[in-house]
C-alpha positions in Angstrom: 105.5 172.4 78.7 109.2 172.7 79.6 110.0 174.7 82.7 112.7 174.7 85.3 111.8 174.5 88.9 112.2 177.7 90.7 112.2 178.4 94.5 111.5 181.1 96.8 112.3 182.0 100.1 109.3 183.1 102.2 105.8 183.7 101.9 106.4 187.5 102.3 108.1 187.2 99.0 104.9 186.2 97.3 105.7 188.0 94.0 109.0 186.2 93.8 107.1 183.1 94.5 104.7 183.8 91.6 107.4 184.7 89.2 109.3 181.6 90.1 107.0 178.9 90.9 103.6 178.9 89.2 102.6 178.2 85.7 104.3 180.1 83.1 102.6 183.4 81.8 101.4 183.7 78.3 101.1 186.7 76.2 98.6 186.7 73.5 99.0 183.4 71.2 100.1 184.1 67.6 97.9 182.8 64.8 100.6 180.1 64.2 100.6 179.0 67.7 96.9 178.9 67.9 96.9 176.7 64.9 98.9 174.0 66.7 95.9 173.2 69.2 92.8 174.7 67.9 91.6 171.7 65.8 89.1 169.4 67.6 90.5 166.5 65.8 93.8 166.6 67.5 94.6 164.2 70.2 93.6 165.2 73.7 96.5 166.4 76.1 96.8 165.6 79.6 96.0 168.0 82.2 98.8 169.1 84.4 98.1 169.3 88.1 99.8 171.7 90.7 99.1 172.2 94.4 100.6 175.2 96.0 101.3 174.4 99.6 103.0 177.1 101.7 104.8 174.7 103.7 107.0 173.9 100.8 108.5 177.2 100.9 110.4 177.4 104.1 114.0 178.8 103.7 114.3 182.4 104.2 117.5 182.6 102.2 116.4 181.3 99.0 115.2 183.5 96.2 113.6 183.1 92.7 116.5 183.0 90.2 115.3 182.0 86.7 112.6 181.5 84.1 112.1 178.7 81.4 113.2 180.1 78.2 110.5 178.0 76.5 106.8 178.9 77.1 103.8 176.9 75.8 101.1 179.5 74.7 98.5 177.0 74.0 97.5 175.9 77.5 94.6 177.3 79.5 95.6 177.9 83.1 93.1 177.7 85.9 93.7 178.7 89.5 91.5 177.7 92.3 91.6 177.1 96.2 89.2 174.1 96.0 89.0 170.9 94.2 85.5 171.7 92.8 86.9 173.2 89.7 89.2 170.2 89.5 86.0 168.1 88.9 84.6 170.4 86.3 87.9 170.7 84.5 88.0 167.0 83.8 84.6 167.1 82.4 85.2 170.3 80.4 88.2 168.5 78.9 85.9 165.7 77.8 83.6 168.1 76.0 86.5 170.0 74.7 89.3 167.7 74.1 91.4 170.1 72.0 91.9 172.3 75.0 94.7 171.5 77.3 94.4 172.9 80.8 96.8 173.5 83.7 94.9 173.3 86.9 96.6 174.8 89.8 95.1 174.3 93.2 96.2 176.3 96.2 96.2 174.3 99.5 93.6 176.4 101.1 91.4 179.6 100.3 93.5 182.0 102.5 95.5 185.2 102.0 98.1 183.4 100.1 95.9 182.7 97.2 94.4 186.2 97.2 97.9 187.8 97.4 99.1 185.4 94.7 96.3 186.3 92.2 97.0 190.2 92.7 100.9 189.7 92.4 100.5 187.7 89.3 97.9 189.9 87.5 100.6 191.8 85.2 103.4 189.3 85.2 104.5 186.3 83.1 102.6 184.3 85.8 99.1 185.5 85.0 96.4 182.6 85.0 93.7 182.7 82.4 90.9 181.8 84.9 90.6 182.3 88.6 88.0 181.1 91.3 86.8 183.6 93.9 85.3 183.5 97.3 82.7 185.9 98.6 85.4 187.3 100.9 87.1 189.1 98.0 85.1 188.8 94.9 83.9 192.3 95.1 87.3 193.6 95.9 88.7 192.0 92.7 85.7 193.0 90.5 86.1 196.7 91.5 89.8 196.7 90.5 90.6 198.6 87.2 92.9 196.2 85.5 92.4 192.8 87.2 89.4 191.1 85.8 88.1 191.0 82.0 84.7 192.5 81.0 82.6 189.3 80.2 79.3 191.3 79.7 78.8 189.1 76.5 78.0 186.4 78.8 75.1 188.0 80.4 72.5 186.7 77.9 73.6 183.2 79.3 73.1 184.3 82.9 69.7 185.9 82.3 68.6 182.6 80.4 69.6 180.6 83.6 68.0 183.2 85.9 71.0 183.7 88.2 69.9 184.7 91.7 70.1 188.7 91.5 71.9 189.2 94.8 74.8 186.9 93.9 75.2 188.0 90.4 75.4 191.5 91.5 78.7 190.9 93.3 80.2 190.2 89.9 79.3 193.4 88.4 81.7 196.5 88.4 79.6 199.3 90.2 81.6 202.1 88.1 81.5 200.6 84.7 78.5 198.1 84.9 80.7 195.4 83.4 80.1 191.7 84.3 83.5 190.5 85.5 82.8 187.4 87.7 80.1 184.8 87.2 78.8 182.7 90.3 78.3 179.0 89.9 77.7 178.1 93.7 75.2 179.9 96.2 74.9 179.4 99.8 71.7 180.9 101.1 71.1 180.5 104.9 68.4 178.9 107.0 67.7 177.7 110.4 67.4 173.8 111.2 65.6 172.9 114.5 64.8 169.5 116.3 61.4 168.3 115.6 61.1 166.3 118.8 61.9 169.5 120.9 59.4 171.5 118.8 56.5 169.1 119.7 57.6 169.2 123.4 58.0 173.0 123.7 55.7 174.5 121.1 53.1 171.6 120.3 54.0 171.2 116.8 57.0 170.3 114.7 55.4 171.6 111.4 57.8 173.8 109.4 55.2 176.3 108.4 54.1 176.9 111.9 57.6 176.9 113.5 58.6 179.6 110.9 55.7 181.7 111.9 56.7 181.4 115.6 60.3 182.6 114.6 59.7 185.0 111.7 61.7 187.9 113.3 64.0 188.4 116.0 61.6 189.5 118.7 59.7 186.1 118.2 62.9 184.0 118.1 63.9 185.6 121.3 60.6 184.8 122.7 60.9 181.0 121.7 64.4 181.0 123.4 62.8 182.1 126.6 60.1 179.2 126.3 62.9 176.7 125.7 64.7 177.7 128.6 61.7 177.7 131.0 60.1 174.4 129.8 63.4 172.4 129.6 64.4 173.7 133.1 67.7 174.9 131.6 68.5 171.6 129.9 68.0 172.9 126.4 69.2 175.9 124.7 68.0 177.8 121.6 71.4 178.1 120.1 74.9 176.6 120.7 76.6 180.0 120.9 76.1 183.4 120.0 78.7 182.9 117.1 75.7 181.7 115.2 74.1 185.1 115.3 77.2 186.8 113.7 76.9 185.6 110.0 73.1 186.7 109.5 73.8 190.1 110.7 77.2 190.5 109.3 75.7 189.4 105.8 73.0 192.1 106.0 75.1 195.2 106.5 75.2 198.1 104.1 78.7 199.1 105.3 81.8 197.2 105.4 84.3 197.4 108.4 86.6 200.1 106.7 85.2 203.1 104.8 87.6 205.6 103.5 90.3 204.1 105.5 88.2 204.4 108.8 86.8 201.8 111.1 82.9 201.8 110.7 80.4 199.9 112.8 77.2 199.4 110.9 73.9 199.5 112.5 73.5 195.8 112.1 76.5 195.4 114.1 74.9 197.3 116.8 71.9 195.1 116.7 74.0 191.9 116.8 75.7 193.3 119.9 72.4 193.7 121.8 71.1 190.5 120.8 74.2 188.6 121.6 74.0 190.2 125.0 70.4 189.0 125.5 71.2 185.4 124.3 74.4 185.3 126.4 73.1 186.7 129.9 69.8 184.8 129.7 71.4 181.4 129.1 69.7 181.1 125.7 72.8 179.5 124.3 75.0 176.6 125.4 78.1 178.8 125.4 79.9 176.1 123.3 83.3 176.9 121.9 83.3 178.0 118.5 84.1 175.4 116.0 83.0 172.2 114.6 83.9 169.5 117.3 81.3 170.9 120.0 78.9 172.1 117.3 78.7 168.5 116.0 78.4 166.9 119.3 75.4 168.8 119.9 73.9 167.7 116.5 74.3 164.1 117.3 72.5 164.5 120.8 75.7 163.7 122.7 76.1 167.0 124.4 76.6 166.9 128.3 77.1 170.0 130.9 80.0 170.3 133.5 78.0 167.8 135.8 77.7 165.0 132.9 74.1 165.8 132.6 72.6 165.8 129.0 71.8 169.1 127.3 70.3 169.8 124.0 70.3 172.3 121.3 67.1 173.5 119.7 68.3 175.2 116.6 71.3 176.1 114.4 71.8 178.6 111.7 73.4 176.8 108.7 74.0 177.7 105.2 73.4 175.3 102.4 76.8 174.4 102.4 77.0 174.0 106.1 74.0 171.7 105.8 76.0 169.1 103.6 78.6 169.2 106.2 76.2 168.6 109.0 74.4 165.8 107.2 77.8 164.0 106.4 78.7 164.0 110.2 75.3 163.6 111.9 73.5 161.7 109.1 73.6 158.4 110.9 73.3 159.7 114.4 70.4 159.4 117.0 69.0 162.5 115.5 68.8 161.4 112.1 65.2 162.3 110.7 64.5 164.6 113.8 65.5 167.9 112.0 63.4 170.3 109.9 64.5 173.5 108.1 63.0 176.9 107.8 64.1 180.4 106.6 64.2 181.7 110.3 64.2 185.3 111.5 66.4 186.9 109.1 67.2 186.0 105.3 70.8 186.0 104.7 73.5 184.4 102.4 76.8 182.9 103.5 77.9 184.0 99.9 79.0 181.8 97.1 81.7 180.9 94.5 82.6 182.9 91.4 84.6 182.6 88.4 86.2 185.1 86.2 88.9 185.7 83.5 92.0 187.8 84.2 92.4 190.9 82.2 95.8 189.8 80.8 94.7 186.2 80.1 96.2 184.7 76.9 93.7 182.1 76.1 90.7 184.3 76.2 88.2 182.4 73.9 88.9 179.2 75.7 88.7 181.0 79.0 85.2 182.3 78.2 84.2 178.7 77.0 85.6 177.6 80.3 83.5 180.0 82.4 80.5 179.4 80.3 80.7 175.7 81.0 81.3 175.9 84.6 78.7 178.4 85.6 76.4 179.0 82.7 75.7 175.7 81.4 72.3 174.4 82.4 73.3 170.5 81.9 76.6 171.1 83.7 75.0 172.7 86.8 72.4 170.2 86.9 74.9 167.3 86.7 77.0 169.0 89.3 74.1 169.5 91.7 72.6 166.1 91.4 75.6 163.8 91.8 76.2 162.7 88.2 79.9 163.4 88.6 80.8 160.1 90.6 84.1 158.7 90.9 83.2 155.9 88.4 81.9 158.6 86.0 84.9 160.6 86.0 87.3 157.4 85.9 85.5 156.6 82.7 85.9 160.0 81.2 89.6 160.1 82.5 90.5 156.9 80.8 92.5 158.8 78.2 94.1 161.2 80.9 96.0 160.5 84.0 94.0 160.8 87.3 95.3 163.4 89.7 97.0 162.5 93.0 94.4 161.9 95.6 91.9 160.6 93.0 90.1 158.4 95.7 88.2 161.6 96.7 87.8 162.9 93.2 84.1 163.2 92.8 81.1 165.6 93.3 78.3 164.4 95.7 74.8 165.5 95.1 73.3 168.5 97.0 75.4 171.5 96.2 73.1 174.6 95.9 73.9 176.1 92.3 73.5 179.8 91.5 70.8 179.5 88.8 67.2 179.6 89.9 66.0 177.8 86.8 68.2 174.8 87.7 67.4 174.9 91.3 63.6 174.8 90.8 64.0 172.2 88.1 65.8 169.6 90.3 64.0 170.1 93.6 62.0 166.8 93.0 65.2 164.8 92.6 65.8 165.4 96.3 62.4 164.3 97.5 63.7 161.0 98.6 67.2 161.8 99.1 69.1 160.9 102.4 69.6 164.6 103.1 65.8 165.1 103.0 65.4 162.0 105.2 67.7 163.7 107.7 65.0 166.3 107.9 62.3 163.9 108.6 61.1 163.7 104.8 61.2 167.5 104.1 63.0 168.3 101.0 66.1 170.0 102.1 66.9 171.5 98.5 63.3 173.1 98.5 63.9 174.5 102.0 67.1 176.3 100.9 65.4 177.4 97.6 62.8 179.1 99.8 65.3 180.7 101.8 67.2 182.1 98.9 64.3 183.9 97.5 64.3 186.4 100.1 68.1 187.1 100.6 68.8 190.9 100.7 70.4 192.4 97.6 72.6 195.4 98.7 74.6 193.8 101.1 78.5 193.4 102.0 80.1 190.3 100.2 83.7 191.4 100.5 85.3 192.4 103.7 88.4 192.0 106.3 87.9 188.6 107.9 90.5 189.4 110.7 88.6 192.5 111.9 85.4 190.3 111.9 87.6 187.8 114.3 88.6 190.6 116.5 85.1 191.7 116.9 83.6 188.2 117.8 86.4 187.9 120.5 85.3 191.1 121.8 81.6 190.3 121.6 82.1 187.1 123.7 83.5 189.2 126.6 80.2 191.2 126.5 77.7 188.4 126.1 79.3 185.9 128.5 81.6 187.9 130.6 81.5 190.9 132.8 82.8 193.7 130.2 80.3 196.5 129.5 79.4 197.4 126.2 81.4 200.5 126.1 84.4 198.5 127.3 83.8 195.9 124.7 83.7 198.3 121.9 86.9 200.1 123.1 88.6 196.7 123.5 87.6 196.0 120.0 88.8 199.4 118.6 92.1 199.0 120.3 92.7 195.5 118.9 92.0 196.9 115.5 94.3 199.8 115.9 97.0 197.6 117.2 96.9 195.1 114.2 96.2 198.0 111.6 97.8 201.1 112.7 97.2 202.7 109.3 93.3 202.6 109.9 91.6 205.7 111.7 89.8 204.4 114.8 87.7 206.7 116.8 
């Protein structure tokens, strides 16, 4: 494909950016054009890789100025914010060598990606396929002219028994159309230290511990036991921040309803529980973030006097668990953990894939979506680590490997959206290193159990910045001297300052 490089000035000019720098848009291909590429006997074409990085667009004086006059209509264009789809793209092309794919990866899943998709939707920069995160999937699905109806793929999703609460996020409430299909699911659970469980509760058995923490009243009682029996040297949680996601993802109402700031009853419950945990020293009060969190996981945590302190439990999603294992799998606590559903079933979300309403390569796009999210073999291979670097290198012998190919692989353990696939591969993880980390407990089975109870009608998409403002205020209430009324007022004031168009009462 021939294109002239275009430039844009600032990220605020995102539409100019899209018109000038991303893959050329395609109108519907003519029959003559389709004849050029539709034969499965043609020589495979090389995938083009692009990475959109906001740091490249730094000059405020530059603007997009021109388009290429020559557009290749035979190319399936896929936009993503993570390298997972890059792996799947390479495998897809091995199965479909007559399809040329241009894969565009944004440097991170942030507002740039979301705004770029919206700005490109009705322009010559429109991609065929996009990947969606839980923070905006329902927003995209609800829009009138953004995503295509792919309800003809529902029979595939039914056959794979996609988890109901995650497939619901891809269905438009008004029309009932399926517009996005999940391939990844992230149920949440609690991991706890076996040695501390034996010391404070007389058992480390997951079934018994789950019964002890099956609701928030029981969990709070356990926190008091940990504090008393450890004489203040062990904590139930690292921070009240860990309580946020379970409650946030069990709400019925988002932060904004009819342009008005709304506080769901679950947020009220979270506020009170955080106060209890913060004021009673049930948490270590660690700074939010991976660094201190991981120190606690590896048993290297100390207090201000240099004395050792320990964390009894953590709330983790299936995705978090893989990160935990990769950092703490060879530490002193390896094998000293167990996993249970905990006091509240919740999901951290997932990853969806859909087709843009103005896509050109519709049939190829559907085949791509079907392969990524609704192919039993693909999902099984993805979750069980078949896509190693050697495997992909062998597939790609006829293609050029992308930049950064040294990390071009998919490790085992990702939790997929198909209950059928999940249940079929549980035995695969019986003797895995991840299960060894849990003292021999099958980690995949543990999260499969948690997934069965995740609530249905909850909020997936929401305003992340408002959530951040709430957590900042919550800290002042849980750990500081601020009253609940002052905390809520501080939160409202912060929202009003950043979003003057929103009604705040």
